[in-house]
C-alpha positions as CSV (number, residue, x, y, z in Angstrom):
1,M,-46.1,-32.8,36.7
2,G,-43.1,-35.1,36.9
3,L,-39.4,-34.3,36.3
4,I,-39.3,-35.7,32.8
5,S,-42.6,-34.1,31.6
6,G,-41.4,-30.8,33.2
7,V,-38.2,-30.9,31.3
8,L,-39.9,-31.9,28.0
9,T,-42.5,-29.1,28.3
10,L,-40.0,-26.4,29.4
11,P,-39.9,-24.8,25.9
12,L,-43.7,-24.2,26.3
13,A,-43.3,-22.2,29.5
14,P,-43.3,-18.8,27.8
15,V,-46.5,-19.7,26.0
16,R,-48.1,-20.8,29.2
17,G,-47.0,-17.5,30.7
18,V,-48.5,-15.4,27.9
19,V,-51.8,-17.4,28.2
20,W,-51.9,-16.8,31.9
21,V,-51.3,-13.0,31.5
22,A,-54.0,-12.9,28.7
23,D,-56.4,-14.7,31.0
24,Q,-55.7,-12.3,33.9
25,L,-56.3,-9.3,31.6
26,A,-59.5,-10.7,30.3
27,Q,-60.8,-11.3,33.9
28,A,-59.9,-7.8,34.9
29,A,-61.6,-6.3,31.9
30,D,-64.7,-8.4,32.5
31,R,-64.8,-7.3,36.2
32,E,-64.5,-3.7,35.2
33,L,-67.1,-4.0,32.4
34,H,-69.7,-5.4,34.8
35,D,-68.8,-3.5,38.0
36,P,-71.9,-1.5,39.0
37,S,-70.0,1.4,40.4
38,V,-68.0,1.8,37.1
39,L,-71.2,1.6,35.1
40,R,-72.9,4.3,37.3
41,A,-69.8,6.5,36.9
42,R,-70.0,6.1,33.1
43,L,-73.7,6.9,33.2
44,A,-73.0,10.1,35.2
45,A,-70.2,11.1,32.8
46,L,-72.5,10.4,29.8
47,N,-75.2,12.6,31.4
48,E,-72.7,15.4,31.9
49,E,-71.6,15.2,28.3
50,Y,-75.2,15.4,27.1
51,E,-76.1,18.3,29.4
52,A,-73.0,20.2,28.2
53,G,-74.2,19.7,24.6
54,H,-71.4,17.4,23.4
55,L,-73.8,14.6,22.5
56,S,-76.9,14.5,20.4
57,T,-80.1,13.1,21.9
58,E,-79.8,9.9,19.7
59,A,-76.2,9.2,20.7
60,F,-77.0,9.8,24.4
61,E,-80.0,7.5,24.3
62,R,-78.1,4.8,22.5
63,E,-75.1,4.9,24.8
64,E,-77.4,5.2,27.9
65,Q,-79.3,2.1,26.8
66,Q,-76.1,0.1,26.4
67,L,-74.9,1.1,29.8
68,L,-78.3,0.3,31.4
69,D,-78.4,-3.1,29.7
70,L,-74.9,-3.9,31.2
71,L,-75.9,-2.6,34.6
72,Y,-79.2,-4.5,34.8
73,G,-78.1,-7.6,32.8
74,C,-80.7,-7.3,30.1
């Protein structure tokens, strides 16, 4: 980027910063969503909730299937 174009696009710098932050947040969320260790921990917590009687069988099976689909990429 040259000096002239840098000066002319200076008012857009805050917008570029916000876009960069949003992109970083999206990447972090995507990594966490597909991290196998996080998914296994969520499965373990779900199982504990079910065994404690806080979830119905239908709710448990539905959420378990969603987590397994994310874990195994189905």
